[in-house]
N, C-alpha and C positions, 0 to 999 in steps of 0.2 A: 859799825854796821850790824844790822839785826840778823839773827838766824831764825828762820820761820820753820816750824814743824807742821806738816800737813798730814792728816790721817784720813784715809779713804776706806770706806767699808760698804759692801753691798747689802741692800735690804733683803734679808731672807728670814724665814721663820727661826732658824738657828741663831742668827745674829741678834734678832729682836729679843729672843728669849734670854740671851746673855745680858743684853743691855738693860733689860727690865729690872734687874737687881740693883741698878745704880740710880735710877730716876727717883726724884722726890715725889711725895704724894700729890703735890700741886701739879707737877709735870705730867704725872700719870692721869690726873683728872682732866687736864687740858687736852691730852691726846685722845681720851675717851670721848670727847665732845665731837670729834670729827665723824662725819657720817660714813666716810669711805674707809674701809679696812686698810687700804694701802697707805692712806694719810696717817692713820693711827699708828701703823707699824713704823713709818718713816719718822714720825715725831718721837716715838719711844727710842728708836735707835740713835737718833741725833742727840737727844738730851742724855741718853745713857753714855755715849762716847764722850760727850762734853764733860760730864761729871767724873768719869773714869780717868780721863787725861788730866783734868784739873786736880784731882785727888793725888795722882802720881807726882805732879809738879809741886804741890803745896805741902804734901805730907799729911794732909787732913783726910779723913774718911769722906766718902761721897755724902754721907748723911750730915756731916759737920759743915759742908760747904754752904755758904749763904750768898745768894746772888741778888743784885739789885740792878738798876739801870742808871746810866750817867745822865747828865743834864741834856745830852743829845739823844737820849733814848736807847743807848747801846748797852747790852748786858755786860756787867762787870762784877768782880768779886766784891762783897761787902767789906771785907777786911782790906787793909792797905796792902797792895800788891802791885808789882810792875807788870803782871801778866795781862796781855791783851789776847782775846780769843774771838772766834767768829765761826758760825755754822752756815752751810749751804747744802742743798740737796736737789736732785733731779727727779726723784721718784724712785729710781733704781739704786742710786748711789747717794751716800751721805759723805760730806767732806767737812773736816774740822781743822781750823788753822789756829796756831798758838805762837805767840812771840813774847819774849821777856823785855824787848826794847821797842818802843814806838807802838802805834796803833796798827792793827792788822784787820783786813777784810778779805773774804773769799767768795767766789761764785763758781758754779759748775753748771754746764749745759751740754746736752748731747751735740755731737758734731753735726748731726743731720737735723738739728732743730729747724722747724718750718720758718721760712722768712715771714716776718711780721711787718707789714707795710706801715701800720700805725706807729710802731716803735721807730721804724726807719725815718719817718717824717717828723714825728713829734719829739723824739728823745735824742736823736743824733744831730750834731751840728754840721755845718757846711763842710768843714775840713774832714770830718770823719766820713761823711757820705762820699766825698771825692776820693778818699783813699780806698774805700770799699769798691767803688765803681771801677777804679784803676787796677784793683788786685786781680791776679791770675785766677784765684778761687774766691770770688766775691761772696759766695754763700758762707764759706769758712771765715772770711774777714768780718762779716756781719756778726757771727756768733762770738768771735774773739772780742770785737768792739763792745758788744753788749755785756759780756762777762767782766770786762775791764771796768766798765762804768759801774756796774753793781758792786764790784769789789772795792773800788775807790770810795763810793758813797757809804758803804758799810764800814770801811776803815775810819772814815771821818764821822760816822754816826749820823749821816744825813739820810733821810728817807728818800726812796726813788721818786716819790711824787714831788719832791722839792727841786724843781728845775734841773733835770738830768742833763740838759744841754750845757750847764755850767762846767761839766766835766769834759775835758778835751783829751781823748786817748789816741793811741797809735795802734791800729788794729793789725798787729803782727805777733807771731810767736817769739818767745825769748824775753829778754829784759827790755824795759822801756820806761819812760816817765809820762805821767799824766798830770794835768793841772785841773784844779777846781778853784776858780777865782784866782786869788794870789797864792794859793797853796800848791806845792809840788808833791806828788805822791809817786813812789816807785812801784812798778808793776812787773810781775813775771807771769807769762802765759805759756801753757804747754798742753799737749794732747795726751790723755791717759785713758785707757779702757773705753775708747769710743766717745770720750767727752773732752771738751775744752775746759781747762781749769785756769782761772786767773786769781792771783794773790796780790793784794795791794798792801803797802806798808808806808807809814809816814817817815820811816828811816830806810836807807838803802839796805837791801837784804844781802848779807855776805854769803848766805846759802839758803836754799829752800830744800828741806829734807822731807821726803815723802815716805809714809809707811802704809802698806796695805794691811788692813786688819781683817782677820778671819776667826770665827768662833771655833773653839776647840773643846767644848763641853765643860761641865762643872764650873760655869761662871768664868772661864778663862778665854783669853784671846791669844792667837798666834800672830806675830807681827813680821811681815816681810819688808825689810828696810831697803829703800833705794836711796843711797846716801845723799848725793848732791845732784839736783836737777837744775842748777843755775845755768848750765850751758845746754840750751835746748834748741839751738838753731837748726840742728840736723835731726830733729825729732823723728825717730823711726816710724811712729804711727802715721805721721804726716805723709811720708813717702808712699804709703799704701792707699792714700785717699785719691779718688778721682776728682779733679777740679770741677766745681759746679758754679755756674753763673746764675745770678738772680736778675730778674727784670726790675730794675729800680724805677 
Protein backbone atom coordinates (compact mmCIF):
# COMPACT_ATOMS: atom_id res chain seq x y z
CA UNK A 1 0.00 0.00 0.00
CA UNK A 2 1.16 3.51 -0.83
CA UNK A 3 1.70 6.35 1.63
CA UNK A 4 0.81 9.71 0.14
CA UNK A 5 2.17 13.00 1.46
CA UNK A 6 -0.01 16.07 0.87
CA UNK A 7 1.37 19.58 1.46
CA UNK A 8 -1.00 22.52 1.65
CA UNK A 9 0.08 26.17 1.60
CA UNK A 10 -1.82 29.46 1.39
CA UNK A 11 -0.88 31.90 -1.37
CA UNK A 12 0.43 34.97 0.49
CA UNK A 13 3.20 37.48 -0.27
CA UNK A 14 5.35 35.84 2.43
CA UNK A 15 4.90 32.28 1.13
CA UNK A 16 5.54 33.36 -2.46
CA UNK A 17 8.73 35.14 -1.38
CA UNK A 18 10.05 31.97 0.26
CA UNK A 19 9.04 29.79 -2.71
CA UNK A 20 10.72 32.08 -5.24
CA UNK A 21 14.15 30.89 -4.08
CA UNK A 22 13.37 27.34 -5.30
CA UNK A 23 11.87 27.84 -8.77
CA UNK A 24 13.90 27.36 -11.92
CA UNK A 25 14.49 30.21 -14.39
CA UNK A 26 12.07 28.57 -16.85
CA UNK A 27 9.35 28.29 -14.18
CA UNK A 28 9.86 31.91 -13.16
CA UNK A 29 9.61 32.95 -16.83
CA UNK A 30 6.38 31.00 -17.34
CA UNK A 31 4.89 32.53 -14.20
CA UNK A 32 5.80 36.03 -15.39
CA UNK A 33 3.77 35.50 -18.57
CA UNK A 34 0.50 35.46 -16.64
CA UNK A 35 -1.30 38.78 -16.89
CA UNK A 36 -2.87 38.48 -13.46
CA UNK A 37 -0.67 38.96 -10.37
CA UNK A 38 -2.68 36.34 -8.46
CA UNK A 39 -1.90 33.74 -11.15
CA UNK A 40 1.79 34.69 -11.14
CA UNK A 41 1.95 34.32 -7.36
CA UNK A 42 0.14 30.98 -7.41
CA UNK A 43 2.46 29.61 -10.09
CA UNK A 44 5.60 30.63 -8.20
CA UNK A 45 4.32 29.11 -4.95
CA UNK A 46 3.22 25.86 -6.59
CA UNK A 47 6.50 25.21 -8.38
CA UNK A 48 8.54 26.40 -5.42
CA UNK A 49 6.85 23.89 -3.11
CA UNK A 50 7.22 21.18 -5.74
CA UNK A 51 10.97 21.71 -6.04
CA UNK A 52 11.48 22.11 -2.31
CA UNK A 53 9.72 18.85 -1.49
CA UNK A 54 11.32 16.91 -4.33
CA UNK A 55 14.70 18.22 -3.20
CA UNK A 56 14.08 16.86 0.31
CA UNK A 57 13.01 13.47 -1.03
CA UNK A 58 15.85 13.01 -3.52
CA UNK A 59 18.69 14.68 -1.63
CA UNK A 60 19.35 16.84 -4.68
CA UNK A 61 19.33 20.62 -4.61
CA UNK A 62 16.38 22.43 -6.20
CA UNK A 63 18.73 23.64 -8.94
CA UNK A 64 19.90 20.09 -9.70
CA UNK A 65 16.40 18.72 -10.24
CA UNK A 66 15.58 18.08 -13.88
CA UNK A 67 11.95 17.58 -14.85
CA UNK A 68 10.43 16.23 -18.03
CA UNK A 69 7.05 14.81 -19.03
CA UNK A 70 5.95 11.19 -19.40
CA UNK A 71 4.47 9.84 -22.62
CA UNK A 72 1.08 10.74 -21.13
CA UNK A 73 2.18 14.34 -20.59
CA UNK A 74 2.56 14.09 -16.80
CA UNK A 75 5.53 15.89 -15.14
CA UNK A 76 8.17 13.43 -13.86
CA UNK A 77 11.76 13.54 -12.68
CA UNK A 78 14.26 13.11 -15.50
CA UNK A 79 16.40 10.75 -13.42
CA UNK A 80 15.15 7.25 -12.64
CA UNK A 81 12.98 7.63 -9.56
CA UNK A 82 9.94 5.92 -8.00
CA UNK A 83 8.54 9.31 -6.98
CA UNK A 84 5.18 10.38 -8.37
CA UNK A 85 3.94 13.89 -7.71
CA UNK A 86 1.17 16.27 -8.68
CA UNK A 87 0.07 19.88 -8.10
CA UNK A 88 -3.31 21.56 -7.74
CA UNK A 89 -4.51 25.00 -6.66
CA UNK A 90 -7.68 26.96 -6.04
CA UNK A 91 -6.22 30.45 -6.30
CA UNK A 92 -5.95 30.85 -2.52
CA UNK A 93 -4.42 27.46 -1.74
CA UNK A 94 -1.76 25.30 -3.37
CA UNK A 95 -1.75 21.53 -2.81
CA UNK A 96 1.12 19.18 -3.62
CA UNK A 97 0.90 15.37 -3.47
CA UNK A 98 3.84 12.98 -3.48
CA UNK A 99 4.12 9.19 -3.34
CA UNK A 100 6.94 6.66 -3.63
CA UNK A 101 4.60 3.91 -4.83
CA UNK A 102 2.19 4.11 -7.74
CA UNK A 103 0.99 7.17 -9.60
CA UNK A 104 -0.69 9.99 -7.69
CA UNK A 105 -3.03 12.84 -8.64
CA UNK A 106 -4.61 15.61 -6.57
CA UNK A 107 -7.30 18.25 -6.94
CA UNK A 108 -8.62 20.95 -4.62
CA UNK A 109 -11.75 23.08 -4.95
CA UNK A 110 -13.61 25.45 -2.61
CA UNK A 111 -16.51 23.78 -0.82
CA UNK A 112 -18.77 26.57 -2.04
CA UNK A 113 -17.70 26.32 -5.68
CA UNK A 114 -20.50 27.48 -7.96
CA UNK A 115 -22.51 24.74 -9.62
CA UNK A 116 -21.45 24.32 -13.26
CA UNK A 117 -24.30 22.93 -15.33
CA UNK A 118 -22.07 22.38 -18.37
CA UNK A 119 -19.70 20.17 -16.38
CA UNK A 120 -22.67 18.43 -14.78
CA UNK A 121 -24.15 17.45 -18.13
CA UNK A 122 -21.02 17.00 -20.24
CA UNK A 123 -18.45 15.56 -17.82
CA UNK A 124 -20.46 13.49 -15.33
CA UNK A 125 -21.95 10.13 -16.22
CA UNK A 126 -25.42 8.86 -15.36
CA UNK A 127 -24.44 7.05 -12.14
CA UNK A 128 -22.59 10.11 -10.80
CA UNK A 129 -25.50 12.43 -11.55
CA UNK A 130 -27.90 10.02 -9.85
CA UNK A 131 -25.68 9.86 -6.76
CA UNK A 132 -25.44 13.66 -6.61
CA UNK A 133 -29.19 14.14 -6.97
CA UNK A 134 -29.81 11.60 -4.19
CA UNK A 135 -27.26 13.16 -1.81
CA UNK A 136 -28.37 15.11 1.27
CA UNK A 137 -25.97 17.90 0.25
CA UNK A 138 -26.00 17.73 -3.54
CA UNK A 139 -23.84 20.86 -3.94
CA UNK A 140 -21.06 19.28 -1.87
CA UNK A 141 -21.45 15.96 -3.67
CA UNK A 142 -20.94 17.75 -7.00
CA UNK A 143 -17.66 19.32 -5.80
CA UNK A 144 -16.44 15.98 -4.41
CA UNK A 145 -17.27 14.24 -7.67
CA UNK A 146 -15.45 16.83 -9.75
CA UNK A 147 -12.29 16.80 -7.60
CA UNK A 148 -12.24 13.00 -7.72
CA UNK A 149 -12.47 12.99 -11.52
CA UNK A 150 -9.65 15.52 -11.84
CA UNK A 151 -7.45 13.64 -9.37
CA UNK A 152 -7.99 10.31 -11.13
CA UNK A 153 -7.25 11.67 -14.60
CA UNK A 154 -4.16 13.50 -13.31
CA UNK A 155 -2.90 10.31 -11.63
CA UNK A 156 -3.27 8.46 -14.92
CA UNK A 157 -1.80 11.31 -16.94
CA UNK A 158 -5.02 11.80 -18.87
CA UNK A 159 -6.06 15.38 -19.78
CA UNK A 160 -9.51 16.41 -18.58
CA UNK A 161 -10.52 17.07 -22.19
CA UNK A 162 -10.10 13.36 -22.92
CA UNK A 163 -13.52 11.84 -22.21
CA UNK A 164 -13.96 12.64 -18.49
CA UNK A 165 -17.11 10.49 -18.51
CA UNK A 166 -14.79 7.48 -18.70
CA UNK A 167 -14.06 8.06 -15.01
CA UNK A 168 -16.76 6.69 -12.73
CA UNK A 169 -16.37 8.04 -9.19
CA UNK A 170 -18.29 7.80 -5.90
CA UNK A 171 -19.06 11.35 -4.71
CA UNK A 172 -18.60 10.93 -0.96
CA UNK A 173 -15.99 11.81 1.64
CA UNK A 174 -13.55 9.17 2.81
CA UNK A 175 -11.94 6.36 0.89
CA UNK A 176 -13.48 4.92 -2.27
CA UNK A 177 -12.58 3.46 -5.63
CA UNK A 178 -13.03 4.98 -9.06
CA UNK A 179 -12.72 3.35 -12.44
CA UNK A 180 -11.38 4.66 -15.73
CA UNK A 181 -12.07 2.12 -18.41
CA UNK A 182 -10.60 -1.16 -17.16
CA UNK A 183 -8.41 0.58 -14.56
CA UNK A 184 -9.27 0.89 -10.86
CA UNK A 185 -7.94 3.90 -8.95
CA UNK A 186 -8.10 4.44 -5.19
CA UNK A 187 -9.43 7.81 -4.02
CA UNK A 188 -9.46 9.67 -0.71
CA UNK A 189 -11.57 12.84 -0.29
CA UNK A 190 -11.82 15.16 2.70
CA UNK A 191 -12.58 18.76 3.67
CA UNK A 192 -9.78 21.04 4.84
CA UNK A 193 -9.74 24.82 5.32
CA UNK A 194 -12.97 25.31 3.42
CA UNK A 195 -11.88 23.17 0.48
CA UNK A 196 -12.60 19.69 -0.82
CA UNK A 197 -9.36 17.81 -1.46
CA UNK A 198 -9.26 14.56 -3.40
CA UNK A 199 -6.18 12.39 -3.87
CA UNK A 200 -6.06 9.48 -6.31
CA UNK A 201 -3.52 6.68 -6.40
CA UNK A 202 -3.04 3.69 -8.68
CA UNK A 203 -2.14 1.77 -5.50
CA UNK A 204 -4.28 1.60 -2.40
CA UNK A 205 -3.14 4.30 0.05
CA UNK A 206 -2.09 2.95 3.43
CA UNK A 207 -2.14 6.52 4.78
CA UNK A 208 -2.62 10.06 3.56
CA UNK A 209 -0.49 12.43 5.63
CA UNK A 210 -1.15 16.13 5.30
CA UNK A 211 1.21 18.98 6.18
CA UNK A 212 0.21 22.63 6.42
CA UNK A 213 3.17 24.73 5.32
CA UNK A 214 3.71 28.31 6.54
CA UNK A 215 6.60 30.69 5.78
CA UNK A 216 8.88 31.59 8.65
CA UNK A 217 11.30 34.02 7.00
CA UNK A 218 14.87 33.59 5.78
CA UNK A 219 13.79 31.03 3.20
CA UNK A 220 12.36 28.59 5.74
CA UNK A 221 9.03 26.87 6.23
CA UNK A 222 7.25 25.76 9.38
CA UNK A 223 5.30 22.54 8.90
CA UNK A 224 2.24 21.58 10.94
CA UNK A 225 1.78 17.85 10.45
CA UNK A 226 -1.59 16.17 10.61
CA UNK A 227 -0.40 12.58 10.64
CA UNK A 228 -3.09 10.33 9.23
CA UNK A 229 -6.28 11.50 7.59
CA UNK A 230 -7.27 8.13 6.15
CA UNK A 231 -10.31 7.96 8.42
CA UNK A 232 -12.30 11.04 7.45
CA UNK A 233 -15.85 9.75 7.60
CA UNK A 234 -16.54 12.01 10.58
CA UNK A 235 -14.77 15.02 9.08
CA UNK A 236 -15.21 17.85 11.63
CA UNK A 237 -15.42 20.57 8.97
CA UNK A 238 -18.29 18.75 7.26
CA UNK A 239 -20.34 18.91 10.44
CA UNK A 240 -20.22 22.71 10.32
CA UNK A 241 -21.54 22.92 6.76
CA UNK A 242 -25.14 23.72 5.97
CA UNK A 243 -26.46 21.26 3.36
CA UNK A 244 -27.11 22.89 -0.01
CA UNK A 245 -29.27 21.59 -2.79
CA UNK A 246 -28.57 22.26 -6.45
CA UNK A 247 -31.21 22.37 -9.14
CA UNK A 248 -29.97 19.70 -11.51
